[in-house]
N, C-alpha and C positions, 0 to 999 in steps of 0.2 A: 623234478616235477615242479610245476609253477604253483606258487602259493595262492591260495584262494581266500578271499574275505567273504564271509557269509553273513547275510542279514538274518536275524532270527525269524522264524516262521510264525511264532506265536505273537498275536497282536495285529498281524496284517489281515487285510480284508479279502481273503481268497473266496472265489465263487464256490457255491455248494457243489460238492461231488455228485449229489443226486439231482441237481437242477435240470440237466438235459433230459434225463429220463422222465421227469415229472411233466416238463412242458411239452415233450414230444408225444406223451401218452404211452411210452414203452414201460413205464413203472406199473407193476401189478400190485394192486392193493388186495387185502384179504378177500373181498367179495369176487375179485376177478381171477383169482388163481385157478387154472384148469386142473381139475381132479377127475379121473376116469370114474364112470359109474356113479356119479354124485347124485344124491337125493337132496331135495330142497325142503326145508322145514319153515313153517310160518306159525308164529305165536298168536294165539287168540287170547285177548286180554279181558278181564272182568269189566262189565258195564255197570257195575255198582261200586261204591266206595267203601262200603262196609257190609258185612252180613256172612252169608254162606251159600255155597252151591247146593241147590236142591237136586238138580239132575242135569245131565248133558246128553243131548241127542246127537249122535255122530253118523246116523244112517245116510242122510243125504250127502254128507261130505265123502263117505266111502263110495257111494253110488257115482259121485262125480269124478272119481279117479284117485282119491287118496289112498296111498298104499298102507298108511298107518295113521292112527290118531291116538295120541297119548293124553291122558288126563290123570286126575288123582287116583283113579281106580287102577291104572296099569303102569304108571310111570315107576321105574325102580326107585326105591328109597335111597336117599343119600346116606353115606357112611357115617358122616359127622357134620356138625354145624360149627365150623371154625369161628373164633372170635373175629370181630369186624376188622381188626388190624393189630398185630402183635407189636410189642415195643421193639424199637430198633428199625422199623420200617423194612422188615424182611419176612419171608414166609408167606403164608396164605393171606389173601386180601379180598374176602368175599363181598365186601360192600355193606352187607347187613347179616345179622344172625337170624336169618329166615330164608327158607328156600320154598318156592311155590310147588303146588300140586303134590304136597305130601299129605294133605287132608283137605277138607271142604271150606275151611275158613277163608274169608275175603278180608284182607287188611287194607287194601287201597285200590282205587279205580286203576284199571289197566293191568293189574296183577295177572300173570299168566295162569289161565285155567285149562288150556289145552294146547297142544302142538300138533299141527296137521303136516304130514309128510307126503310128497308126491314126486314123480319123476322130473317134473319141470317146475320152475317157480311159479309160472302162470297157473298151472293146475293146482298147486298147493295154495296159492292165494285165493283162487275161486272156491276151492273146497272149504277153506277156512271161513269164508263168508256164509257158509251154509250151516256151520255149527250152531245149534240151538242150546242156550243155557238158560235154565230156570233158577232164579235166586230167591233166597229169604233175605230181603234187604233190611238194613238198619241205618239209622241216621249217621252221617259221616262228619267227622271233625277234621277240617283241613286248614281253616284260618285261625289266626290268633284270637279273633273275636268270638269264635265258636267254642273256645276252650278255656276261657279265663277263669272259669270256676273249678278248673282241675290243674292249676299250676302246681308244679312240685320242683324241688331242688334235689338232684341226685348227689351222690358223693363225688362222682367224677364224670367228665364229658370227654368227647373226642376219643371214642374207643377206649375209654378207661384210663387215659393218660394224663388228663389235666384236672386238677381239683376244681370242683364247682365254686368253692369259696376261697378267695385269696385276699390277703391284706398285709400291709405293713404300716407301722406307725399308728396313729390315732386320728382317723379322718374326722370323727364327730368334733373332737377338740379343735382340729385345724379349721373346720367350717365355722364353728362358733366364734373363733378369733379372727376371721377373715375380714379384710377391709372391703373386698369386692368378691362377688360370686355370680355364677350363672348356673341355671338348672333347666336343662332342655332334654327333650325326648325325641328321638328320631325313629321313624318307621321305614323299614326296608322291605320291598316286595320280594317274593320268591323269584328266583332265576333258574333257568335250565340250560344245560350244555347244548350247543348246536354247532359242533365241529362240521366241517365240510363233508367228512366221511362219517356216514352212520355206522354204528358198531356192528361188527360181523364176526362170525366164528365158523370155521370149517374143521372137521375132524375125520380121521380114518384110522383104523386099527390094523396092525400087522401082528397077529398072535396076541400077546398080552401087553403089547406096547402101543400107545396111541400117539399119533402126530396131530398137532393142533395148529392151525393157522388162525391167528387172532390179531385184531386191531387193538393193540394194548400199549400202555405206557410202561409195562414191566413184564417181559417174557418170563422171568423167573418167578414173579408173583403169580402169573397165570398158571405156570407149571405147578407151584405149590398148592394153589387153590383147587385145581382140578384133582390133584392127587389126594387131597384131604377129603373132598366130597366123594370121590370114587372109592376111597379106602385102598389106594395102591401107592407104591413107592414113587417118588419123583423120578427115580431112575427109569420108570416105565412111561414117562410123559415127556414128549418133546414138544416145544412150542416155538413157532417161527412167526416173526413179524417183519416182513420184507419192507413194506412201506405203511405208514400210518398218516391218515389225513387229518391231523389235529387231535389233540386229547384234552388239554386244559384241566385235568383232574377227573373228568368223566370217564376216562379209560384207564385211571389209575387203579380202580377197584374192578373185581371180577363179578359182574352181575349175572343173574341166573342163566342167560342165554349162552354164556361161555361154557358152562357145565352141561347144559342141555344137549349141545351138539355132540360131544363125545359120548354121553349117556345113550342118546338115541342111536348114534352110529354103532355102538356096541350091541344094542338090542336088534338092530336091523341087519348087521353084518355087512354094511356097505357105508361109504363116506356120506356125511350129512353136513349141510351148510345152513346156518341161521343168519339172516340179515335183518336188523331192525329197520323199520321205516321211520320217517321223520316223526310222526306222531308218537310211535313207541319210544323214541328217544326221550320223550317227556315222562314216560311211565316206567322206563327200564334202566336208566343210568344215574339215578340219584338226582340231587338238586342242591341249589343254595337255598337254605330255609328262609321263610318269612320270619322277620325278626324285629325286635323293638329294643332300642338301646337308650337308656337314661344316662346322661352324663352331667355331673355336678363338678364344677371347677371353682376352687377358692384361691385367692391370692392376697398378698399383702399390699400396702400402699405403694410399693415400688414395682408392682407387676410381677413379682416372683411367686409362681404358683406354689401353694403349700399343701393343698389337698385335692384329690381326685376320687370321685365316686363314679364307677362305671359298671352298670348292671345291665344284663342282657336277658331278654325273654325271647324264646324261639320255639318253633314247632319241630318236633322230632317224630320218629315212627312209633309204632306200637311196641316195637321190640328192642330198640336201642337208644341209649342216652347219648345222643349225638348233638353237639353244637359246634359250628366252626369256631376256632379259638380267636375271638374278636378282641380280647382284652390283653393279649400278651405283649405285643410291641407297644400298644397304646398305654400300657401300664409302665413301661420302661423308657420310652423315647425321650421323655422330659424328666428332669431331676426332681420329681415331686415326692417329698419324704412321707406323706401320709396318703394311703391309697386303700380303697375298698373295692374289690371286684367280685362280682357274682354272676353265675350263669343259672337261669331257671328255664324250665322246659314245660311244654304241653304235649302230651301224647296225641298225635293226630293220625288220620288215615292217609298217610303218604309213605313213599319209600323212605328209607333212612337217608337223610342228607349226606353229602359227600364233599370231597375237595372240589373247589371251583377256583379258577385262577386268583391268586392272592387270597387263599382261604383264610378267613377270619380277619386278616389285616385290611383287606379291601373294604370291609364294612366298619370294623372297629376304628380304623384311622379316619375314615370319613366322619364318623360321629365326633370323635375327639377333635379333629381339626376344624369342623364347623363350630363346635363349642368354643374353641380358642379364638375363632374369629369374633364370636359374639362377645367374649371377654375383652378382646382388644378394643372393640367399640365401647364397651362399658367403662373401660379406664382411659380411653383416649390414646391408645398405644398403636404404633404401626404394627401390623400383623407379622411382618418379617422380624422386626426387632424383638417383638415378644417371644417368638419362637427361639431366636438366637439366645436370648437372656435365659431361657429355661431349658435349653438342650442339656441332656444328661451327659456330663463329661466322663462318667463312669456308669456301670450298671447299677441303678439305684436299688435293685432287689438284692444283689449279692455284695455290692461294693467293689467288684472286680473291674479292672480296666477292660475296654473293648478290644477285641482282637485287632481291629482297625476301625477308625471312625470316619472322618471326612465329611460329616454333616455340614458344618459351618462353611467348608469350602464349597460344597454343592450349592447351598443357598446363595452364597455370594456370586458364584459363577452364573447360576441361572438367573438371579436378579439383574445382574449386569446385562446378560444377553437379552433379557426381556425388556430392560429399560425401566425397571421398577423405581418408583418415586413415592416416598411416604407422603409428601406434600400432595402430589397428584391424586393419590388415592383418598387422602383425607378430604380433598376438595369435592368429592363426590363424582358421579359418572359424567363423561363427556357425551355429546351428541353427534351422531353422524346421520343427518336427515332426521327420519323418525326413529332411528335405532338409538337405544341407550347403551353405552359401552361401559363395561365394568371389568375390573381387574381382581384377581384372587390368587392365592397360593395354597399349597398343601404339602406337608412333609410326607416323605415315603420312608418306610422301614419294613423289613421282613427278616425273620429269624434265619440264622445260618444253622440249618439242621445237619447233623453228622450221622452217617449210618452206623448202626450198632455192630456191624460185623466186617471182616476184611472184604476188600474189593479186589478183583483179580482181572488181569488181561494177559493175552498170549501174544508174544512177538516172535517172529520168524524171519531170519535173513536168508534169502535164497542165494543160489550160486551166482546169479547174474547181478547181485547187489540190490535187488528189489526187497523191500521190507513189507511183510504182511502182519497186520495187527488184528486181533480178534477179541471181542468181549460180548457177553450175553446182555447187551443193551439194545436199544431200538431208537430210531429217529422218528419222532412224531411231530416234526416241523421245526426243531431247534437247530438243525445243522450239526448234530453231534458227531457224525462221521468225519465231516470236514475239520472240525476242531481237533478231533482225535489224530487226524493225519498230521496236523501242524504240530501238535505236542510230540508225536512220535518222531517226526522229522528232526525237530530240535534235539530231542533226547538222544537219538541214534546218530545224528550228524548226516542227515540225508536231505536232498531237495524234496520239495512237496510232491513232485510228479513221480518219485520213486517209492512212494508209500501207498499201499493198498489197504483198505480198512474193510472188514467183514464183521457185521453185527446182525442182531435180530434172530438169534438162534440159541436155545438153551444148551446146545452142544458145546458152545463156547464157554470160557471161564465166567464165573458168577459175578454179576453186578445187580444190585437190588433195584427195585423200581425207581425210575427217575421222577420223584415227586418232591414237592416243597423246595424247589430250586436246588436240590442236591446233585442233580445230573452232571453239570459241568465240572464241579469240584471233585466228585468221587471218581468219575470216569477219567478225567485228565490225570488224576493222581495215580490210578492203577496203570494207565498207559505209560506215563512218565516213568514209573517204577520198573515196569517190564522192559521198556526200551533202554533205560539207563543200565539195567542188569545185563541186557544183551550186548550193549556196547562194551561193558567191562569184560565180558566173556570173549568177545572178538579181540580186544586188546591183549588179553591173556594168551590167546593163540598166537598173536603176531610176535609178542615179546619172546615167546618160547620157540619160534620158528627160525632156524639158522639162516634160512633163505630170505628173511625179511630185513629191510634196512632198520627195523625197529628192534631187532633181536637184542635181547639183554638189557634194554632200556627199562627204567622204572615206569610202571603203569601211570603213575600220577603226572608224568611228563607229557603224556600223550592225549591228544584231543581228536575228535572226529568231526570233519568238516566236508560237506558235499561228497560224501561216499569215500573219503580218504582219511586214513589215520596218519597223524603227523605229530612231530615234536613241537610242542607249543612254542618254545623259544627259538626253533629253527625249522620253520615250516617246510624247507627243502628236503628234509629227511622224512620221507612219507611212504606209505604203502596203500594201495587200493583195496577196498573191502573184497571185491570179487577175487582179486589176486591172492589175498590171504586164504580164502576158502579153497581156491583152486590148487594152490601148493600143498595144502594139507589134506587134499582129497575129500573135502567136506561138501556135500551137496547142500547143506544148510547149517545154520545154528539156530537154536530156539530156546525160549525160556518162558515160564509163567511168573509174571511179577505180582506180588501181593502188597497192597497198601493197607496198613492197619490204621484206621481212623483214630484221632485223639479221643480220650475218654470223654463221655458225656459231661462229666463233672469238672472238666478243666477249669482253672481259676481265671476265666475270662468271660465277659459278656459277648454274645454272638448275635449281632444285627447288622444287616447291610442297609446303609442310609442313602437318602436322596432327597431332592426338592423339586417341586413342580409348580409352574405358574401358568395362568390361562387368561386370555382376554375373550370376552363374550359380547355379543350384540344382542339386545332384547328389544323386540317390538312390543311396547306396553299395550297397544290396542288389540293385537292379535294373540299375545302370549307366546310368541315365537322366540326361540333361543337359538342362536347360531354361534358355535365356537370358531372364533377367527384365527387364533394362534395359541400354540402351547410351547412352553419351553421346559425341559427337564434336565437336571444334572444328577449323576448317580455315581456312587463310590463303591463299585463291586469287587474291590481288590484288584486282581489282574484281569484284563480283558483278553480272551483267547483269540477271538476274531472280530475285528471292529465292525465289519459289515454284518455279520450275524448278530452281534450284540445290539447294533442299532436297530435291526429288524425286529428283535425280540422286544426292545423297549418301545418301538413305534407301535407294534401291535398292542402292547399293554396300555399305552396311553390312549389309544383309540377305544379300547375296551373300557377304560375309565370314563370316557365320554359316553359310551353306550350305557354304562351303569348309572351315570348321573341323569341322563335324559331320556332313556329309551326302555331298557330291559325290565320287563315285569311280567310274570306269569300270573294270570288271574284265575280264580277258582269259581266254579259254579257250585254253590253250597247245597244245591238240591241232591247232588249225587257224588260230589267230591271230584269231579273231572276237572282238568285244566281246560279252561274255555278257549285258550288261544294257542293250542298245541300245533303250530305250523309256522313256517318262515314267512307266510303271508301276514300273520297277525302278531307273532312275537317280534317285536321291533328290534332291528340291529342296524348299525350305521352302514351306509354305502359310501362310495367315493365322493359323492356330492356333500356329505356330511363331514368328511375328514378335513380338519384344518391344516394350516401351515404348522409344522412341527420342527423344533430345533432341539437337538439332543447333544449332550456333552457328558463325557466320562471323566471322573476324577479318580485316577488310578492311585490306590493306596497299597503300600507294601504290608502284606499280612503273612507272617511266618508261623501262624498258629494253625489255621484251618486245614491246610493241605500243603504239599510240597511246592505247588505253583502259586499259592496265595489266591486261589480262585473262590469267590463267594456266591456266585450265581446271580442271574438276572431275570429268570423266567417270570417271576411274580412282581418284581419291584416296579416295573413300568407301569402297572395298573394302579399301584397304591399311591395315593396322593393326587392322582389325576381327577377323580370325581370330586374330591374335596376342593381343589382349586377352581374347578368349573362352577360348583355351587357357591363358593365364596365369591366368585366374580358376578354371578347372577344376583346375589344378595346386595353386592356393592352397586350394581346397576339399578336395582329396583327398590332397595330398602326393605324388601319383604323377607321375613324369616323363612328359612327353608327347614321343614320338618319331615317331609316325605320324599323317599328316594325310590324310583326316579321322579324327578320333577315333571309335572304335567302342565299342560296349557292353562287349565282352570286355576292352578295355584298362582298364576301371574296376572289374570285378568282383573281389571279394576272392579271393585265391588260397587 
């Protein structure tokens, strides 16, 4: 048998397995899945931001063809209100500890007050418009400025997982002894999720078991949430997510519509589908909260930072102490010995805020990085040199080393690609006609989260040598199935085209929701473990088979390459996978591999680092900003697929542009509604806004986080991007940046 030299699959830029289905339209998303006898449900949202329902008139809706109308008066009560998110990122994930239509109280504008069901979507939509609701309205608190007289500090935030007060050292003493300091406050507008696919759920019952199709970032989280709300075993809930048109955190939590579909389907005895429209996405899937962050930086005469105060104020809901964790990486990225971090909240008439790409760090690192720029100007230092001087060589909180670092390499690589020059930046902006050109940089950092429970995958080798890999995960745009095939092929010793991946179904082995950039690391680890175990099983069969050339050989001598088992030192001694199965009358071999994540308290700091640079052009007469080019370098451990990784980071960097210059949800204080709840008025970048982007990866060996050393990239590309852009605008104009997103009026001459 001819010896084969195989190039590893992991790291190569294979095209997405689902690409053809998506671009040809053959991919069925949740709202498109054909289900016989399907009824359509449309949610009616409250038109006041605070108060109570006085009465609901459903007569006109019923006369117009509604087969059922559910309100607080007749909707079945939920069995329990599970916590917003349990530790370990597993189990139910209801988004908020409140479920609508259990009583008459209105907590926020758009809160579901009725659900209208009809045989067609058009009939349900029309009937829903005929529902008449009478309210006892009360003043709504939605903005920070509406509730500054009711600020409070909880014990913990972020679903009870993060202390609201954190500190190390003595910040007050460090500030008093500082040679230089800056004290700045940044305001961030509220933001809302706008994935291309609006959230949708469909459900049907067969006896006491319900099947749910959901646009979700976690089929197992959907399963656990529905089971908790309905008071049934997870064994009686099957969740399927064939394709998901973007999630970004908004589909990580299970919002009320997800449970309403199976609840109403059980009541009616027929399948029911609920699809949110674009406006309802602003009222039904959480948000990134409006927030204010004060940053005080103190340093000595050599520009070594000695103290950091970072306090955050934000709006939460009436029922949950939620704040995205903006202070975590910001408090550790630099080796600052004295630190004071605090979260404070205002209870408002909004949904509970939720994860949004780069949750916490996308705002916290903007505030810190902009303050560092101001400190650099204060002491006459190059912003790049100031960051390198202060980068934390170890975790300043614990004193432990990082699982892997790479920050300094990222800065140097990105700065070189960008053409950064300290002298050039110090000289001020250049001109290009009437445009002022500015340069800026921002550091990227995101925690490496580890799941709190084992992750599993199923691997099955068929008689023809084809490998089938299954796991209860889902692809919401990341290309996870493609990366799984690469990992499986390498672990099993098969070419890419001989691996089939099946995901998106809770009937497959458990994987927790892919949030916090955990997906690539935990899924690849489970698949690698399963396929490595299966290869060992196949080798065991071969060495025990008298008919195999490998009979009696030590398993450690044998490797699997391109579907062939062979002696590593003598590749001519080999046996084909299919032949091994055939001789032993096996139709298949299979195993479930289980990866046990490291303990949460391992003695290592866990952050993925990167660096971003941007050049902007500013028209000082019109207040226009155009991002001309961006460069980013990132150290995510091992890259599973170069093409997918670049795509992830490219999307994140453009979202950083959107954060810096466009995205803001504005509130009408009269009733608490979001005034720009549409894609016409909620600004997002289009192709004409997208700059030239140069992306580089600095791969670092990481033997701690998981078997393949994968740290995740989903959030990292966004973090640092907005800071680099705002830094560049400040360089071009000399104007301080205090509000995000930046608006034209901030730049017009006074």
